[in-house]
PyMOL Python script that loads the backbone (N, CA, C, O; Angstrom):
from pymol import cmd

cmd.read_pdbstr("""\
ATOM      1  N   UNK A   1       0.851  -1.180   0.000  1.00  0.00           N
ATOM      2  CA  UNK A   1       0.000   0.000   0.000  1.00  0.00           C
ATOM      3  C   UNK A   1       0.894   1.238   0.000  1.00  0.00           C
ATOM      4  O   UNK A   1       1.849   1.342   0.770  1.00  0.00           O
ATOM      5  N   UNK A   2       0.553   2.171  -0.886  1.00  0.00           N
ATOM      6  CA  UNK A   2       1.359   3.369  -1.041  1.00  0.00           C
ATOM      7  C   UNK A   2       0.516   4.584  -0.635  1.00  0.00           C
ATOM      8  O   UNK A   2      -0.523   4.852  -1.239  1.00  0.00           O
ATOM      9  N   UNK A   3       0.967   5.313   0.386  1.00  0.00           N
ATOM     10  CA  UNK A   3       0.228   6.465   0.892  1.00  0.00           C
ATOM     11  C   UNK A   3       0.967   7.731   0.496  1.00  0.00           C
ATOM     12  O   UNK A   3       2.135   7.921   0.836  1.00  0.00           O
ATOM     13  N   UNK A   4       0.262   8.598  -0.232  1.00  0.00           N
ATOM     14  CA  UNK A   4       0.846   9.863  -0.668  1.00  0.00           C
ATOM     15  C   UNK A   4       0.467  10.927   0.370  1.00  0.00           C
ATOM     16  O   UNK A   4      -0.663  11.415   0.385  1.00  0.00           O
ATOM     17  N   UNK A   5       1.411  11.274   1.223  1.00  0.00           N
ATOM     18  CA  UNK A   5       1.154  12.179   2.353  1.00  0.00           C
ATOM     19  C   UNK A   5       0.685  13.560   1.898  1.00  0.00           C
ATOM     20  O   UNK A   5      -0.289  14.056   2.466  1.00  0.00           O
ATOM     21  N   UNK A   6       1.307  14.220   0.912  1.00  0.00           N
ATOM     22  CA  UNK A   6       0.821  15.557   0.519  1.00  0.00           C
ATOM     23  C   UNK A   6      -0.631  15.546   0.029  1.00  0.00           C
ATOM     24  O   UNK A   6      -1.400  16.457   0.339  1.00  0.00           O
ATOM     25  N   UNK A   7      -1.001  14.523  -0.730  1.00  0.00           N
ATOM     26  CA  UNK A   7      -2.389  14.439  -1.190  1.00  0.00           C
ATOM     27  C   UNK A   7      -3.341  14.189  -0.027  1.00  0.00           C
ATOM     28  O   UNK A   7      -4.452  14.720  -0.006  1.00  0.00           O
ATOM     29  N   UNK A   8      -2.914  13.388   0.935  1.00  0.00           N
ATOM     30  CA  UNK A   8      -3.730  13.119   2.117  1.00  0.00           C
ATOM     31  C   UNK A   8      -3.969  14.399   2.908  1.00  0.00           C
ATOM     32  O   UNK A   8      -5.096  14.662   3.330  1.00  0.00           O
ATOM     33  N   UNK A   9      -2.932  15.193   3.113  1.00  0.00           N
ATOM     34  CA  UNK A   9      -3.078  16.449   3.859  1.00  0.00           C
ATOM     35  C   UNK A   9      -3.951  17.445   3.101  1.00  0.00           C
ATOM     36  O   UNK A   9      -4.715  18.192   3.713  1.00  0.00           O
ATOM     37  N   UNK A  10      -3.843  17.460   1.777  1.00  0.00           N
ATOM     38  CA  UNK A  10      -4.693  18.346   0.984  1.00  0.00           C
ATOM     39  C   UNK A  10      -6.157  17.917   1.079  1.00  0.00           C
ATOM     40  O   UNK A  10      -7.051  18.761   1.149  1.00  0.00           O
ATOM     41  N   UNK A  11      -6.396  16.619   1.082  1.00  0.00           N
ATOM     42  CA  UNK A  11      -7.775  16.141   1.189  1.00  0.00           C
ATOM     43  C   UNK A  11      -8.366  16.472   2.563  1.00  0.00           C
ATOM     44  O   UNK A  11      -9.563  16.736   2.669  1.00  0.00           O
ATOM     45  N   UNK A  12      -7.545  16.460   3.608  1.00  0.00           N
ATOM     46  CA  UNK A  12      -8.033  16.848   4.937  1.00  0.00           C
ATOM     47  C   UNK A  12      -8.467  18.307   4.959  1.00  0.00           C
ATOM     48  O   UNK A  12      -9.461  18.656   5.596  1.00  0.00           O
ATOM     49  N   UNK A  13      -7.718  19.160   4.262  1.00  0.00           N
ATOM     50  CA  UNK A  13      -8.069  20.575   4.192  1.00  0.00           C
ATOM     51  C   UNK A  13      -9.412  20.761   3.487  1.00  0.00           C
ATOM     52  O   UNK A  13     -10.258  21.531   3.942  1.00  0.00           O
ATOM     53  N   UNK A  14      -9.598  20.055   2.382  1.00  0.00           N
ATOM     54  CA  UNK A  14     -10.849  20.159   1.629  1.00  0.00           C
ATOM     55  C   UNK A  14     -12.014  19.622   2.461  1.00  0.00           C
ATOM     56  O   UNK A  14     -13.089  20.220   2.490  1.00  0.00           O
ATOM     57  N   UNK A  15     -11.795  18.490   3.136  1.00  0.00           N
ATOM     58  CA  UNK A  15     -12.840  17.898   3.968  1.00  0.00           C
ATOM     59  C   UNK A  15     -13.189  18.829   5.137  1.00  0.00           C
ATOM     60  O   UNK A  15     -14.358  18.943   5.504  1.00  0.00           O
ATOM     61  N   UNK A  16     -12.202  19.484   5.714  1.00  0.00           N
ATOM     62  CA  UNK A  16     -12.449  20.425   6.806  1.00  0.00           C
ATOM     63  C   UNK A  16     -13.318  21.586   6.361  1.00  0.00           C
ATOM     64  O   UNK A  16     -14.218  22.010   7.087  1.00  0.00           O
ATOM     65  N   UNK A  17     -13.047  22.106   5.158  1.00  0.00           N
ATOM     66  CA  UNK A  17     -13.874  23.202   4.632  1.00  0.00           C
ATOM     67  C   UNK A  17     -15.308  22.740   4.398  1.00  0.00           C
ATOM     68  O   UNK A  17     -16.254  23.485   4.657  1.00  0.00           O
ATOM     69  N   UNK A  18     -15.468  21.526   3.913  1.00  0.00           N
ATOM     70  CA  UNK A  18     -16.814  20.993   3.694  1.00  0.00           C
ATOM     71  C   UNK A  18     -17.570  20.817   4.998  1.00  0.00           C
ATOM     72  O   UNK A  18     -18.752  21.151   5.080  1.00  0.00           O
ATOM     73  N   UNK A  19     -16.904  20.298   6.013  1.00  0.00           N
ATOM     74  CA  UNK A  19     -17.562  20.115   7.317  1.00  0.00           C
ATOM     75  C   UNK A  19     -17.897  21.458   7.952  1.00  0.00           C
ATOM     76  O   UNK A  19     -18.932  21.589   8.605  1.00  0.00           O
ATOM     77  N   UNK A  20     -17.042  22.450   7.771  1.00  0.00           N
ATOM     78  CA  UNK A  20     -17.328  23.792   8.281  1.00  0.00           C
ATOM     79  C   UNK A  20     -18.569  24.364   7.593  1.00  0.00           C
ATOM     80  O   UNK A  20     -19.404  24.993   8.242  1.00  0.00           O
ATOM     81  N   UNK A  21     -18.689  24.147   6.288  1.00  0.00           N
ATOM     82  CA  UNK A  21     -19.865  24.606   5.556  1.00  0.00           C
ATOM     83  C   UNK A  21     -21.134  23.948   6.061  1.00  0.00           C
ATOM     84  O   UNK A  21     -22.159  24.610   6.227  1.00  0.00           O
ATOM     85  N   UNK A  22     -21.071  22.641   6.307  1.00  0.00           N
ATOM     86  CA  UNK A  22     -22.235  21.926   6.835  1.00  0.00           C
ATOM     87  C   UNK A  22     -22.606  22.465   8.212  1.00  0.00           C
ATOM     88  O   UNK A  22     -23.788  22.640   8.506  1.00  0.00           O
ATOM     89  N   UNK A  23     -21.619  22.727   9.053  1.00  0.00           N
ATOM     90  CA  UNK A  23     -21.868  23.265  10.390  1.00  0.00           C
ATOM     91  C   UNK A  23     -22.530  24.635  10.306  1.00  0.00           C
ATOM     92  O   UNK A  23     -23.478  24.908  11.043  1.00  0.00           O
ATOM     93  N   UNK A  24     -22.043  25.499   9.420  1.00  0.00           N
ATOM     94  CA  UNK A  24     -22.599  26.849   9.281  1.00  0.00           C
ATOM     95  C   UNK A  24     -24.050  26.786   8.813  1.00  0.00           C
ATOM     96  O   UNK A  24     -24.902  27.502   9.339  1.00  0.00           O
ATOM     97  N   UNK A  25     -24.334  25.934   7.824  1.00  0.00           N
ATOM     98  CA  UNK A  25     -25.709  25.802   7.326  1.00  0.00           C
ATOM     99  C   UNK A  25     -26.624  25.277   8.424  1.00  0.00           C
ATOM    100  O   UNK A  25     -27.757  25.740   8.550  1.00  0.00           O
ATOM    101  N   UNK A  26     -26.155  24.321   9.222  1.00  0.00           N
ATOM    102  CA  UNK A  26     -26.959  23.774  10.314  1.00  0.00           C
ATOM    103  C   UNK A  26     -27.280  24.858  11.344  1.00  0.00           C
ATOM    104  O   UNK A  26     -28.414  24.951  11.814  1.00  0.00           O
ATOM    105  N   UNK A  27     -26.297  25.667  11.691  1.00  0.00           N
ATOM    106  CA  UNK A  27     -26.519  26.753  12.656  1.00  0.00           C
ATOM    107  C   UNK A  27     -27.519  27.759  12.101  1.00  0.00           C
ATOM    108  O   UNK A  27     -28.385  28.236  12.835  1.00  0.00           O
ATOM    109  N   UNK A  28     -27.413  28.089  10.812  1.00  0.00           N
ATOM    110  CA  UNK A  28     -28.353  29.032  10.197  1.00  0.00           C
ATOM    111  C   UNK A  28     -29.776  28.472  10.237  1.00  0.00           C
ATOM    112  O   UNK A  28     -30.719  29.208  10.527  1.00  0.00           O
ATOM    113  N   UNK A  29     -29.938  27.187   9.950  1.00  0.00           N
ATOM    114  CA  UNK A  29     -31.266  26.575   9.998  1.00  0.00           C
ATOM    115  C   UNK A  29     -31.842  26.585  11.411  1.00  0.00           C
ATOM    116  O   UNK A  29     -33.024  26.877  11.596  1.00  0.00           O
ATOM    117  N   UNK A  30     -31.026  26.272  12.398  1.00  0.00           N
ATOM    118  CA  UNK A  30     -31.495  26.264  13.784  1.00  0.00           C
ATOM    119  C   UNK A  30     -31.913  27.669  14.210  1.00  0.00           C
ATOM    120  O   UNK A  30     -32.962  27.842  14.831  1.00  0.00           O
ATOM    121  N   UNK A  31     -31.107  28.666  13.882  1.00  0.00           N
ATOM    122  CA  UNK A  31     -31.450  30.045  14.232  1.00  0.00           C
ATOM    123  C   UNK A  31     -32.721  30.497  13.519  1.00  0.00           C
ATOM    124  O   UNK A  31     -33.524  31.233  14.093  1.00  0.00           O
ATOM    125  N   UNK A  32     -32.909  30.066  12.282  1.00  0.00           N
ATOM    126  CA  UNK A  32     -34.126  30.421  11.544  1.00  0.00           C
ATOM    127  C   UNK A  32     -35.355  29.856  12.224  1.00  0.00           C
ATOM    128  O   UNK A  32     -36.375  30.539  12.330  1.00  0.00           O
ATOM    129  N   UNK A  33     -35.273  28.624  12.686  1.00  0.00           N
ATOM    130  CA  UNK A  33     -36.407  28.006  13.373  1.00  0.00           C
ATOM    131  C   UNK A  33     -36.713  28.760  14.663  1.00  0.00           C
ATOM    132  O   UNK A  33     -37.878  29.009  14.969  1.00  0.00           O
ATOM    133  N   UNK A  34     -35.684  29.124  15.420  1.00  0.00           N
ATOM    134  CA  UNK A  34     -35.913  29.878  16.656  1.00  0.00           C
ATOM    135  C   UNK A  34     -36.574  31.226  16.378  1.00  0.00           C
ATOM    136  O   UNK A  34     -37.498  31.622  17.089  1.00  0.00           O
ATOM    137  N   UNK A  35     -36.106  31.929  15.348  1.00  0.00           N
ATOM    138  CA  UNK A  35     -36.669  33.239  15.026  1.00  0.00           C
ATOM    139  C   UNK A  35     -38.121  33.099  14.582  1.00  0.00           C
ATOM    140  O   UNK A  35     -38.981  33.864  15.020  1.00  0.00           O
ATOM    141  N   UNK A  36     -38.400  32.124  13.713  1.00  0.00           N
ATOM    142  CA  UNK A  36     -39.776  31.930  13.264  1.00  0.00           C
ATOM    143  C   UNK A  36     -40.687  31.521  14.416  1.00  0.00           C
ATOM    144  O   UNK A  36     -41.841  31.946  14.473  1.00  0.00           O
ATOM    145  N   UNK A  37     -40.185  30.710  15.326  1.00  0.00           N
ATOM    146  CA  UNK A  37     -40.967  30.311  16.493  1.00  0.00           C
ATOM    147  C   UNK A  37     -41.254  31.518  17.382  1.00  0.00           C
ATOM    148  O   UNK A  37     -42.366  31.657  17.891  1.00  0.00           O
ATOM    149  N   UNK A  38     -40.278  32.382  17.571  1.00  0.00           N
ATOM    150  CA  UNK A  38     -40.448  33.589  18.376  1.00  0.00           C
ATOM    151  C   UNK A  38     -41.485  34.517  17.747  1.00  0.00           C
ATOM    152  O   UNK A  38     -42.348  35.051  18.442  1.00  0.00           O
ATOM    153  N   UNK A  39     -41.398  34.706  16.435  1.00  0.00           N
ATOM    154  CA  UNK A  39     -42.354  35.570  15.735  1.00  0.00           C
ATOM    155  C   UNK A  39     -43.758  34.969  15.814  1.00  0.00           C
ATOM    156  O   UNK A  39     -44.735  35.685  16.032  1.00  0.00           O
ATOM    157  N   UNK A  40     -43.851  33.661  15.637  1.00  0.00           N
ATOM    158  CA  UNK A  40     -45.151  32.990  15.703  1.00  0.00           C
ATOM    159  C   UNK A  40     -45.805  33.137  17.061  1.00  0.00           C
ATOM    160  O   UNK A  40     -47.017  33.335  17.152  1.00  0.00           O
ATOM    161  N   UNK A  41     -45.015  33.042  18.113  1.00  0.00           N
ATOM    162  CA  UNK A  41     -45.569  33.215  19.465  1.00  0.00           C
ATOM    163  C   UNK A  41     -46.092  34.623  19.674  1.00  0.00           C
ATOM    164  O   UNK A  41     -47.146  34.813  20.282  1.00  0.00           O
ATOM    165  N   UNK A  42     -45.350  35.629  19.165  1.00  0.00           N
ATOM    166  CA  UNK A  42     -45.797  37.011  19.338  1.00  0.00           C
ATOM    167  C   UNK A  42     -47.100  37.252  18.593  1.00  0.00           C
ATOM    168  O   UNK A  42     -48.001  37.911  19.112  1.00  0.00           O
ATOM    169  N   UNK A  43     -47.205  36.716  17.366  1.00  0.00           N
ATOM    170  CA  UNK A  43     -48.428  36.900  16.579  1.00  0.00           C
ATOM    171  C   UNK A  43     -49.589  36.181  17.245  1.00  0.00           C
ATOM    172  O   UNK A  43     -50.694  36.720  17.313  1.00  0.00           O
ATOM    173  N   UNK A  44     -49.350  34.960  17.743  1.00  0.00           N
ATOM    174  CA  UNK A  44     -50.401  34.192  18.398  1.00  0.00           C
ATOM    175  C   UNK A  44     -50.872  34.899  19.667  1.00  0.00           C
ATOM    176  O   UNK A  44     -52.071  34.941  19.945  1.00  0.00           O
ATOM    177  N   UNK A  45     -49.941  35.451  20.432  1.00  0.00           N
ATOM    178  CA  UNK A  45     -50.296  36.159  21.663  1.00  0.00           C
ATOM    179  C   UNK A  45     -51.097  37.419  21.333  1.00  0.00           C
ATOM    180  O   UNK A  45     -52.048  37.759  22.037  1.00  0.00           O
ATOM    181  N   UNK A  46     -50.706  38.109  20.257  1.00  0.00           N
ATOM    182  CA  UNK A  46     -51.418  39.315  19.856  1.00  0.00           C
ATOM    183  C   UNK A  46     -52.839  38.982  19.419  1.00  0.00           C
ATOM    184  O   UNK A  46     -53.770  39.727  19.728  1.00  0.00           O
ATOM    185  N   UNK A  47     -53.018  37.879  18.710  1.00  0.00           N
ATOM    186  CA  UNK A  47     -54.356  37.475  18.274  1.00  0.00           C
ATOM    187  C   UNK A  47     -55.208  37.038  19.473  1.00  0.00           C
ATOM    188  O   UNK A  47     -56.414  37.285  19.479  1.00  0.00           O
ATOM    189  N   UNK A  48     -54.623  36.407  20.470  1.00  0.00           N
ATOM    190  CA  UNK A  48     -55.366  36.017  21.661  1.00  0.00           C
ATOM    191  C   UNK A  48     -55.833  37.241  22.456  1.00  0.00           C
ATOM    192  O   UNK A  48     -56.922  37.238  23.030  1.00  0.00           O
ATOM    193  N   UNK A  49     -55.005  38.278  22.484  1.00  0.00           N
ATOM    194  CA  UNK A  49     -55.373  39.484  23.216  1.00  0.00           C
ATOM    195  C   UNK A  49     -56.529  40.230  22.540  1.00  0.00           C
ATOM    196  O   UNK A  49     -57.318  40.887  23.221  1.00  0.00           O
ATOM    197  N   UNK A  50     -56.638  40.137  21.223  1.00  0.00           N
ATOM    198  CA  UNK A  50     -57.696  40.848  20.500  1.00  0.00           C
ATOM    199  C   UNK A  50     -59.043  40.177  20.667  1.00  0.00           C
ATOM    200  O   UNK A  50     -60.071  40.842  20.540  1.00  0.00           O
ATOM    201  N   UNK A  51     -59.074  38.890  20.946  1.00  0.00           N
ATOM    202  CA  UNK A  51     -60.355  38.172  21.050  1.00  0.00           C
ATOM    203  C   UNK A  51     -61.047  38.422  22.322  1.00  0.00           C
ATOM    204  O   UNK A  51     -62.132  37.886  22.549  1.00  0.00           O
TER     205      UNK A  51
END
""", "prot")
cmd.dss("prot")
cmd.show_as("cartoon", "prot")
cmd.util.cbc("prot")
cmd.orient("prot")
């Protein structure tokens, strides 16, 4: 088995960037859900107060 160290290290760099991208997208999705949930609660509370 022949292991090419420079190519292996380059692939780790590329994989790290991909995992960072996945992490960023996941955080954005989670924050979006929290914001939409917060807005929904305010609208629901406002509608309950009007009735």
